[in-house]
ROFILUM-786712 format. One record per residue (C-alpha): residue in one letter; x, y, z. Coordinates in pm, 1 decimal, always signed. Layout:
# ROFILUM-786712
SITE   code         c1         c2         c3
SITE      A          X          Y          Z
...
END
This chain:
# ROFILUM-786712
SITE   code         c1         c2         c3
SITE      M       +0.0       +0.0       +0.0
SITE      S     +293.1     +238.4      +60.6
SITE      A     +394.5     +235.1     -307.5
SITE      F      +35.9     +308.5     -410.8
SITE      T       -0.6     +606.2     -177.4
SITE      D     +344.2     +738.5     -273.5
SITE      A     +231.1     +747.2     -636.7
SITE      L     -105.9     +897.2     -545.5
SITE      K      +56.3    +1189.0     -361.8
SITE      R     +219.1    +1298.2     -686.0
SITE      L     -118.9    +1341.0     -856.4
SITE      S     -306.7    +1671.8     -851.1
SITE      F     -583.3    +1535.5     -630.0
SITE      G     -337.8    +1377.4     -383.8
SITE      D     -400.8    +1640.2     -115.0
SITE      A     -770.2    +1556.9     -107.5
SITE      L     -731.2    +1178.2     -103.1
SITE      I     -422.1    +1146.6     +115.1
SITE      R     -342.0    +1454.6     +323.9
SITE      R     -701.6    +1568.2     +366.6
SITE      N     -871.9    +1232.7     +342.8
SITE      P    -1241.5    +1282.7     +427.2
SITE      L    -1248.3     +973.2     +650.8
SITE      F    -1020.7    +1140.7     +905.2
SITE      Y     -965.9    +1508.0     +827.0
SITE      R    -1283.0    +1666.2     +965.9
SITE      R    -1254.5    +1477.6    +1294.0
SITE      A     -886.6    +1569.8    +1325.4
SITE      R     -962.2    +1940.3    +1281.8
SITE      A    -1254.9    +1927.0    +1524.6
SITE      R    -1034.8    +1753.4    +1782.8
SITE      L     -771.5    +2027.0    +1755.5
SITE      D    -1027.4    +2303.2    +1796.0
SITE      V    -1187.5    +2141.3    +2102.3
SITE      L     -859.5    +2060.8    +2280.2
SITE      Q     -737.1    +2418.0    +2230.3
SITE      T    -1027.0    +2538.4    +2447.9
SITE      Q     -982.6    +2280.1    +2723.9
SITE      G     -781.5    +2293.3    +3042.1
SITE      L     -511.5    +2072.1    +3187.2
SITE      E     -730.9    +1796.4    +3331.9
SITE      A     -938.2    +1748.1    +3014.9
SITE      R     -623.9    +1737.8    +2799.5
SITE      R     -459.7    +1485.8    +3030.5
SITE      Q     -762.6    +1257.0    +3026.3
SITE      W     -789.9    +1274.6    +2648.4
SITE      V     -421.8    +1186.1    +2595.6
SITE      D     -437.0     +901.6    +2849.6
SITE      E     -737.7     +752.7    +2672.6
SITE      R     -576.9     +775.5    +2329.2
SITE      L     -253.6     +623.1    +2461.0
SITE      K     -435.2     +298.3    +2539.8
SITE      K     -488.7     +231.1    +2169.7
SITE      V     -137.1     +340.0    +2072.5
SITE      L      +34.9     +123.0    +2333.6
SITE      E     -183.1     -173.5    +2241.4
SITE      A      -60.2     -145.3    +1880.2
SITE      A     +300.1      -89.2    +1989.6
SITE      R     +296.4     -402.4    +2208.6
SITE      R     +219.0     -612.0    +1899.9
SITE      A     +530.9     -490.2    +1715.6
SITE      A     +853.7     -690.3    +1746.2
SITE      Y    +1016.8     -410.0    +1945.3
SITE      G     +725.3     -393.1    +2189.2
SITE      R     +739.5     -768.3    +2246.7
SITE      R    +1115.9     -753.7    +2294.0
SITE      V    +1113.7     -479.2    +2559.9
SITE      G     +797.7     -605.5    +2730.0
SITE      G     +617.5     -272.5    +2703.9
SITE      G     +296.5     -254.4    +2904.6
SITE      A      -18.1      -43.8    +2920.5
SITE      T     +153.6     +266.1    +3065.7
SITE      L     +428.3     +489.3    +2930.0
SITE      A     +637.8     +430.9    +3240.7
SITE      S     +662.1      +59.3    +3153.7
SITE      W     +845.2     +140.4    +2828.5
SITE      P    +1213.8     +234.0    +2800.3
SITE      L    +1328.5     +550.3    +2626.3
SITE      L    +1370.2     +482.9    +2255.1
SITE      E    +1696.4     +587.6    +2090.8
SITE      K    +1721.6     +699.8    +1727.2
SITE      T    +1992.1     +441.0    +1668.9
SITE      A    +1752.2     +158.0    +1757.7
SITE      L    +1493.9     +284.5    +1508.4
SITE      R    +1754.9     +324.6    +1239.5
SITE      A    +1909.3      -18.1    +1297.5
SITE      D    +1582.0     -211.7    +1260.2
SITE      P    +1286.8       -1.0    +1143.2
SITE      G    +1085.2     -314.4    +1066.6
SITE      A    +1078.7     -401.9    +1436.7
SITE      F     +854.1     -100.4    +1497.1
SITE      R     +590.7     -193.2    +1237.8
SITE      A     +268.5     -302.5    +1402.4
SITE      P     +100.9     -602.4    +1236.2
SITE      G     -213.9     -531.2    +1039.1
SITE      L     -323.1     -398.2     +701.9
SITE      F     -257.1      -24.5     +707.3
SITE      V     -286.0     +224.3     +424.1
SITE      S      +51.7     +385.6     +475.6
SITE      V     +300.2     +632.0     +328.4
SITE      R     +674.9     +587.4     +327.0
SITE      G     +896.5     +859.4     +466.8
SITE      S    +1265.3     +917.2     +518.3
SITE      T    +1483.2    +1180.5     +674.9
SITE      G    +1847.2    +1267.1     +714.5
SITE      G    +1752.8    +1430.3    +1042.3
SITE      T    +1930.5    +1723.6    +1203.0
SITE      T    +2210.3    +1489.7    +1315.3
SITE      G    +2301.0    +1327.7     +983.6
SITE      L    +2143.7    +1001.4    +1097.2
SITE      P    +1920.4     +874.4     +812.2
SITE      L    +1590.5     +709.5     +908.1
SITE      R    +1331.8     +513.8     +709.7
SITE      L     +977.1     +557.2     +832.7
SITE      V     +624.8     +443.5     +758.4
SITE      R     +325.2     +664.8     +838.3
SITE      S      -36.0     +553.2     +856.8
SITE      L     -294.9     +745.6     +658.0
SITE      Q     -443.7     +874.6     +982.6
SITE      S     -100.7    +1005.6    +1085.4
SITE      V      -58.4    +1189.8     +753.4
SITE      V     -404.8    +1343.7     +783.7
SITE      S     -350.1    +1447.7    +1147.2
SITE      E      -24.4    +1617.7    +1049.8
SITE      Q     -195.5    +1806.9     +768.6
SITE      A     -484.2    +1906.8     +995.2
SITE      T     -235.4    +2051.4    +1243.3
SITE      L      -54.9    +2246.5     +971.1
SITE      D     -387.8    +2375.0     +837.8
SITE      W     -486.1    +2485.2    +1188.9
SITE      L     -162.2    +2683.8    +1209.1
SITE      L     -220.4    +2846.1     +868.5
SITE      E     -574.8    +2940.4     +962.6
SITE      R     -434.9    +3107.1    +1274.3
SITE      L     -230.4    +3316.6    +1030.8
SITE      G     -549.5    +3411.0     +848.7
SITE      V     -545.8    +3201.5     +529.0
SITE      Q     -755.6    +2915.5     +392.6
SITE      P     -505.4    +2633.4     +321.0
SITE      G     -678.9    +2500.3      +11.0
SITE      R     -716.2    +2840.6     -152.5
SITE      M     -395.2    +3027.3      -76.1
SITE      R     -108.8    +3132.0     -302.3
SITE      M     +207.6    +3003.3     -139.7
SITE      A     +572.3    +3084.1     -210.2
SITE      V     +818.1    +2821.0      -86.1
SITE      L    +1182.1    +2895.5       +0.5
SITE      R    +1314.5    +2585.8     +173.3
SITE      A    +1554.2    +2321.9      +39.1
SITE      D    +1419.5    +2245.3     -307.4
SITE      S    +1666.9    +2189.9     -589.7
SITE      I    +1509.1    +2369.8     -886.1
SITE      K    +1797.7    +2371.1    -1134.6
SITE      D    +2171.7    +2316.9    -1167.9
SITE      P    +2349.6    +2533.2     -905.3
SITE      A    +2591.8    +2638.9    -1180.8
SITE      D    +2309.4    +2799.3    -1380.9
SITE      R    +2302.4    +3160.3    -1259.4
SITE      S    +2042.3    +3290.0    -1501.7
SITE      P    +1677.1    +3330.3    -1396.8
SITE      P    +1424.4    +3193.0    -1340.8
SITE      F    +1526.5    +3040.3    -1007.4
SITE      W    +1175.7    +2914.8     -937.6
SITE      I     +902.3    +2691.7    -1072.2
SITE      F     +523.5    +2690.5    -1035.9
SITE      T     +320.3    +2393.0     -911.5
SITE      H      -32.3    +2318.6     -787.8
SITE      G     -194.0    +2477.9    -1090.3
SITE      G       +9.0    +2797.1    -1052.6
SITE      Q      -92.1    +2850.0     -688.7
SITE      R     +249.3    +2754.0     -551.5
SITE      M     +581.7    +2915.6     -639.4
SITE      V     +884.4    +2706.6     -535.4
SITE      L    +1208.5    +2906.2     -520.6
SITE      S    +1563.2    +2776.2     -509.3
SITE      P    +1751.6    +2872.8     -192.9
SITE      H    +2077.6    +2766.6     -358.8
SITE      H    +2084.5    +3057.5     -604.6
SITE      L    +1987.0    +3329.3     -356.7
SITE      S    +2268.8    +3585.8     -338.4
SITE      A    +2343.7    +3954.6     -375.8
SITE      D    +2371.8    +3903.5     -753.1
SITE      T    +2025.0    +3748.6     -783.4
SITE      I    +1819.5    +3919.9     -512.0
SITE      R    +1651.9    +4161.9     -755.6
SITE      D    +1532.9    +3866.7     -963.6
SITE      Y    +1383.1    +3704.7     -655.0
SITE      A    +1222.2    +4030.6     -541.7
SITE      G    +1065.5    +4091.6     -882.0
SITE      A     +929.8    +3736.6     -904.0
SITE      L     +779.6    +3750.6     -554.3
SITE      R     +618.8    +4088.6     -626.2
SITE      A     +463.1    +3950.9     -943.0
SITE      F     +339.0    +3632.5     -774.0
SITE      R     +190.1    +3814.2     -468.6
SITE      P     +187.4    +3516.6     -228.8
SITE      D      -56.1    +3498.4      +60.9
SITE      V     +209.1    +3318.6     +264.7
SITE      L     +582.1    +3245.6     +240.5
SITE      W     +682.8    +2899.0     +366.3
SITE      V    +1050.2    +2902.1     +459.2
SITE      Y    +1347.2    +2754.7     +634.3
SITE      P    +1455.1    +3015.3     +893.2
SITE      T    +1808.2    +3027.1     +747.3
SITE      A    +1665.5    +3103.0     +403.0
SITE      L    +1428.8    +3363.5     +551.2
SITE      E    +1717.8    +3540.0     +722.4
SITE      S    +1924.1    +3535.6     +402.1
SITE      L    +1634.6    +3670.3     +194.8
SITE      S    +1567.0    +3946.5     +446.1
SITE      R    +1932.0    +4050.0     +474.5
SITE      L    +1978.6    +4057.6      +98.5
SITE      L    +1660.9    +4259.9      +44.2
SITE      L    +1757.4    +4517.8     +304.4
SITE      G    +2116.1    +4528.5     +177.6
SITE      A    +1989.7    +4606.7     -172.5
SITE      G    +1751.6    +4873.9      -45.9
SITE      L    +1449.5    +4659.1     -132.3
SITE      R    +1135.8    +4577.9      +58.9
SITE      L     +853.9    +4335.9      -19.2
SITE      R     +497.5    +4317.5     +104.1
SITE      I     +432.8    +3957.0     +203.2
SITE      P     +146.7    +3933.5     +453.6
SITE      R     +236.9    +3603.9     +623.7
SITE      V     +541.3    +3387.4     +693.9
SITE      H     +527.6    +3019.4     +789.2
SITE      A     +865.7    +2892.8     +917.2
SITE      S     +973.8    +2544.2    +1022.3
SITE      S    +1254.4    +2285.2    +1044.3
SITE      E    +1508.9    +2510.3    +1219.2
SITE      V    +1517.1    +2758.8    +1506.1
SITE      L    +1363.6    +3092.4    +1409.0
SITE      G    +1564.1    +3321.5    +1635.0
SITE      P    +1466.0    +3672.7    +1748.2
SITE      R    +1706.7    +3826.3    +1494.6
SITE      A    +1533.2    +3648.8    +1205.9
SITE      W    +1188.0    +3757.2    +1330.5
SITE      K    +1308.2    +4119.3    +1337.6
SITE      L    +1474.3    +4109.1     +995.2
SITE      A    +1169.3    +3947.9     +833.9
SITE      R     +939.4    +4212.9     +974.8
SITE      Q    +1165.2    +4485.0     +837.7
SITE      A    +1216.2    +4334.0     +491.7
SITE      L     +865.7    +4195.0     +433.6
SITE      S     +655.7    +4485.6     +571.4
SITE      E     +552.7    +4349.6     +911.9
SITE      P     +407.8    +4011.1     +816.1
SITE      A     +223.6    +3784.8    +1059.5
SITE      I     +471.7    +3507.4    +1143.2
SITE      A     +421.4    +3151.4    +1264.4
SITE      D     +705.3    +2915.6    +1349.8
SITE      Y     +660.4    +2550.6    +1432.7
SITE      Y     +871.8    +2268.9    +1567.8
SITE      G     +823.5    +1909.6    +1453.8
SITE      Q    +1010.0    +1606.1    +1325.1
SITE      A     +976.2    +1341.4    +1055.6
SITE      E     +898.9    +1092.7    +1333.7
SITE      R     +586.4    +1296.0    +1426.1
SITE      V     +627.4    +1268.3    +1805.1
SITE      A     +592.5    +1635.9    +1906.9
SITE      F     +460.7    +1959.1    +1757.1
SITE      A     +491.8    +2309.9    +1900.8
SITE      A     +402.8    +2647.4    +1750.8
SITE      A     +475.4    +3015.0    +1815.3
SITE      F     +312.2    +3328.9    +1677.4
SITE      E     +553.5    +3568.1    +1845.6
SITE      P     +921.5    +3532.0    +1938.4
SITE      G     +995.2    +3312.1    +2237.8
SITE      V     +637.5    +3201.6    +2310.2
SITE      Y     +597.9    +2838.2    +2202.9
SITE      T     +332.8    +2587.9    +2310.6
SITE      F     +297.5    +2218.5    +2236.3
SITE      V      -17.1    +2140.0    +2036.6
SITE      P     -246.2    +1916.7    +2246.5
SITE      G     -373.5    +1595.8    +2090.5
SITE      Y      -82.0    +1563.4    +1849.1
SITE      S     +133.9    +1341.3    +2071.0
SITE      A     +214.7    +1253.6    +2428.9
SITE      V     +510.8    +1472.8    +2528.5
SITE      E     +745.4    +1410.8    +2820.4
SITE      L    +1017.6    +1650.8    +2934.0
SITE      V    +1308.7    +1449.1    +3068.6
SITE      P    +1580.9    +1629.6    +3270.4
SITE      F    +1901.0    +1650.3    +3069.8
SITE      A    +2146.5    +1896.0    +3231.0
SITE      A    +2169.9    +2200.8    +3455.8
SITE      Q    +2206.0    +2540.2    +3286.9
SITE      G    +2264.6    +2808.6    +3548.6
SITE      E    +1927.9    +2893.8    +3700.6
SITE      N    +1754.4    +2676.8    +3440.7
SITE      T    +1738.3    +2306.9    +3363.0
SITE      L    +1760.6    +2163.1    +3013.8
SITE      H    +1493.9    +1901.9    +2939.3
SITE      E    +1494.4    +1666.8    +2642.5
SITE      I    +1172.0    +1637.7    +2441.9
SITE      V    +1055.2    +1275.6    +2448.0
SITE      G     +743.2    +1200.8    +2247.2
SITE      T     +496.5     +924.1    +2170.1
SITE      S     +300.5     +948.0    +1846.2
SITE      L      -75.1     +928.9    +1900.1
SITE      W     -176.9     +863.9    +1539.1
SITE      N      +76.4     +644.7    +1360.7
SITE      L      -55.8     +297.7    +1442.1
SITE      A     +140.3     +156.1    +1147.8
SITE      M     +471.3     +241.9    +1319.3
SITE      P     +393.5     +350.6    +1677.4
SITE      L     +701.8     +507.8    +1835.6
SITE      V     +685.6     +507.7    +2215.9
SITE      R     +894.5     +743.2    +2432.5
SITE      Y    +1112.5     +848.0    +2139.5
SITE      R    +1414.1    +1063.5    +2227.0
SITE      T    +1420.0    +1356.2    +1984.4
SITE      G    +1756.9    +1490.9    +2100.4
SITE      D    +1600.0    +1839.1    +2112.5
SITE      L    +1604.9    +2042.2    +2430.4
SITE      V    +1398.7    +2309.3    +2604.1
SITE      S    +1527.4    +2532.7    +2880.7
SITE      L    +1297.3    +2584.8    +3179.6
SITE      P    +1346.9    +2741.3    +3523.9
SITE      A    +1507.7    +2494.6    +3762.9
SITE      A    +1225.2    +2563.5    +4005.2
SITE      C     +973.6    +2399.8    +3770.9
SITE      G     +829.2    +2091.1    +3935.7
SITE      A     +632.5    +1799.8    +3794.2
SITE      A     +310.9    +2002.3    +3777.3
SITE      E     +470.1    +2283.3    +3575.4
SITE      L     +642.1    +2036.9    +3341.7
SITE      E     +308.4    +1870.2    +3272.0
SITE      E     +154.3    +2208.4    +3193.1
SITE      V     +427.5    +2269.5    +2934.4
SITE      A     +394.6    +1918.5    +2788.1
SITE      L      +16.5    +1955.0    +2747.1
SITE      G      +38.5    +2302.0    +2592.1
SITE      V     -109.7    +2493.4    +2886.7
SITE      R     +216.8    +2673.3    +2971.1
SITE      A     +448.6    +2831.8    +2712.6
SITE      F     +824.5    +2784.1    +2679.4
SITE      S    +1088.5    +2997.0    +2509.0
SITE      G    +1180.8    +2766.3    +2219.5
SITE      V    +1364.9    +2451.2    +2116.7
SITE      L    +1741.5    +2432.1    +2142.9
SITE      G    +1952.7    +2219.0    +1915.2
SITE      R    +1761.4    +2314.3    +1599.4
SITE      S    +1998.0    +2587.9    +1483.9
SITE      G    +2008.9    +2643.6    +1109.1
SITE      E    +2260.6    +2412.9     +942.9
SITE      F    +2392.9    +2565.5     +621.7
SITE      L    +2695.5    +2596.9     +396.7
SITE      L    +2822.7    +2935.3     +276.5
SITE      T    +2914.4    +2944.3      -93.5
SITE      P    +3186.6    +3157.4     -257.6
SITE      E    +2900.0    +3349.3     -421.9
SITE      G    +2761.6    +3440.6      -77.9
SITE      A    +2455.6    +3210.7      -81.1
SITE      R    +2359.5    +3005.7     +224.3
SITE      I    +2275.7    +2650.0     +123.6
SITE      T    +2006.5    +2498.7     +347.8
SITE      G    +1853.8    +2153.1     +364.9
SITE      I    +2188.9    +1990.0     +439.3
SITE      N    +2002.3    +1709.4     +615.8
SITE      H    +1876.8    +1600.4     +270.7
SITE      F    +2226.3    +1485.3     +169.7
SITE      P    +2194.1    +1122.9     +295.9
SITE      R    +1832.8    +1073.0     +182.4
SITE      E    +1774.3     +745.1       +0.1
SITE      V    +2143.8     +653.2      +29.0
SITE      G    +2198.0     +295.2     +139.2
SITE      H    +2441.4     +157.7     +397.4
SITE      V    +2509.9     +493.8     +562.8
SITE      R    +2496.9     +500.9     +939.8
SITE      R    +2568.9     +870.5     +980.0
SITE      I    +2742.0    +1160.0     +803.1
SITE      Q    +2912.7    +1480.7     +910.0
SITE      V    +2961.8    +1783.7     +684.9
SITE      I    +3277.1    +1991.7     +733.9
SITE      Q    +3329.4    +2317.0     +547.1
SITE      E    +3704.7    +2368.4     +544.7
SITE      R    +3695.1    +2679.7     +323.2
SITE      L    +3435.3    +2858.8     +116.1
SITE      D    +3523.8    +2636.7     -178.7
SITE      Q    +3595.3    +2309.5       +4.5
SITE      V    +3352.4    +2069.0     +174.6
SITE      R    +3429.3    +1728.1     +322.7
SITE      L    +3166.1    +1463.3     +393.9
SITE      L    +3269.1    +1214.0     +661.6
SITE      V    +3074.6     +888.8     +637.0
SITE      L    +3023.7     +621.9     +900.4
SITE      A    +2928.4     +331.2     +675.9
SITE      D    +2749.2       +5.2     +737.4
SITE      A    +2846.3     -328.2     +585.0
SITE      G    +2763.7     -331.8     +215.6
SITE      Y    +2856.6      +32.7     +151.9
SITE      S    +2974.2      +58.4     -208.6
SITE      Q    +3083.8     +299.4     -476.6
SITE      H    +2720.2     +318.5     -586.0
SITE      D    +2623.1     +454.2     -243.0
SITE      A    +2908.9     +705.9     -251.9
SITE      Q    +2802.0     +824.4     -596.7
SITE      R    +2439.1     +862.5     -484.2
SITE      L    +2550.4    +1065.8     -182.0
SITE      L    +2773.0    +1285.8     -397.8
SITE      A    +2488.8    +1336.2     -648.8
SITE      N    +2259.4    +1454.7     -366.6
SITE      V    +2525.4    +1705.4     -259.7
SITE      R    +2596.5    +1823.2     -613.2
SITE      A    +2225.8    +1893.1     -667.6
SITE      K    +2254.8    +2168.7     -406.2
SITE      L    +2611.2    +2303.2     -421.6
SITE      P    +2755.5    +2518.7     -702.0
SITE      P    +3056.2    +2393.8     -902.8
SITE      S    +3272.5    +2653.0     -726.4
SITE      M    +3269.4    +2421.9     -419.4
SITE      R    +3486.7    +2111.7     -420.0
SITE      V    +3336.7    +1812.1     -238.4
SITE      S    +3505.1    +1496.3     -111.5
SITE      V    +3339.3    +1190.2      +42.3
SITE      E    +3555.2    +1015.4     +302.8
SITE      L    +3493.8     +696.4     +497.9
SITE      C    +3592.0     +726.3     +863.2
SITE      E    +3586.7     +532.3    +1188.9
SITE      R    +3464.6     +823.4    +1401.6
SITE      L    +3320.5    +1170.9    +1354.2
SITE      E    +3460.4    +1491.6    +1496.5
SITE      Q    +3338.1    +1597.0    +1840.0
SITE      T    +3341.6    +1918.6    +2039.4
SITE      A    +3518.9    +1959.3    +2374.2
SITE      L    +3184.1    +1878.0    +2540.6
SITE      G    +3155.6    +1549.8    +2353.7
SITE      K    +2885.3    +1665.7    +2111.1
SITE      T    +2894.1    +1552.2    +1746.9
SITE      P    +2784.7    +1844.9    +1526.8
SITE      F    +2620.5    +1764.2    +1195.1
SITE      V    +2776.5    +2066.9    +1019.5
SITE      I    +3113.2    +2214.4    +1115.9
SITE      H    +3246.0    +2547.6     +989.5
SITE      R    +3620.8    +2584.6    +1022.2
SITE      P    +3739.8    +2915.7    +1178.7
SITE      A    +3798.2    +3091.1     +845.3
SITE      V    +3442.9    +3012.7     +733.5
SITE      R    +3297.5    +3106.8    +1073.7
SITE      R    +3459.5    +3447.7    +1049.9
SITE      L    +3300.4    +3509.6     +711.2
SITE      V    +2959.9    +3401.9     +845.1
SITE      E    +2998.1    +3636.9    +1141.6
SITE      L    +3097.4    +3923.7     +910.1
SITE      A    +2790.6    +3860.6     +694.0
SITE      D    +2565.6    +3848.9    +1001.4
SITE      A    +2707.9    +4177.1    +1130.4
SITE      A    +2666.3    +4357.9     +797.0
END
């Protein structure tokens, strides 16, 4: 069924039959609207009731049988990304599910292969539509400009257009890989002509667009911005409001694994969306007067591959004085938090001055790769370190290099290197993208300009 739904999504009516399937969509939207109006106790009861069905499905999967998971979250161990990556089939619940395949390179360079039930896909879309309606647009009728990680054309081709139109002309997809001081007037003219209702962006691309517009003495009127996949910092909020004429802005946090979703409509005020998942905040480390907590989530809708107590690796910082009651209020979306740490924009800076985003796409659909690390030695030199599994071949290396070349201009030399270990910081962290000091200085100069 996964192959069938994958093909269906590529058809023009895919949104209606898959993402907004009438069997589930209306109920999903109604559930969101009701839970938004309810208090802590009602939200807790609703999540506890839904968890019974999720844990029942998870217990039937090979992983659930192996760990002896019971009818409560506390009876399950924390689930590491490495376990999911090593044996994704162990997390498939038995049964005939209409499902959609998914994959991600993640923000750590750790590729994952996922399966999502139709109900999970619809619930995700309903949540995104709720967010867009909060911005003041009707999702099925809006004109959307997209500036994320799409590869539109050869990075070496520096002549416009740097965009394509999809969805019957209602969506304009722009290349982030050609965005630079030399091309900003082309982008500005195209966006003015298209007149989008909303701009869907990676925060890194939004910041680059805003800086380049302001640097060229240009300003656009885009009424709404929808950001995701990276941290949208206060600086980016401010720049976007200056360059795009005070748009309404929404930023959301989520993952390919669909185990937590949080949204903000002003800087530093995020709330988890109730009914999307069961969120736990697990103490991670002290941070002065605050404590860092890791986001651990359990999907409430993906019965095809139910992930229980999944460690996202993402952190939130909360006052150390917060007790169990306050943590539950945050987890159930009653209390706000300042944002998610560890989702900083990962990008490469080109000799032409463009910031290449979507680096986590590099290992997508590449076999026998355990993890990668991207090191930018100089503006024109990038190294990919690969931790490979058994069976890694020249074919896999070529596929990885082709993914990279689809995003980077020919002015950047790229090497793929097998290694036994990745580089770590003094604190023992393993960054996905590393900028050497010379590159960092150039980034800092560009940010200060």
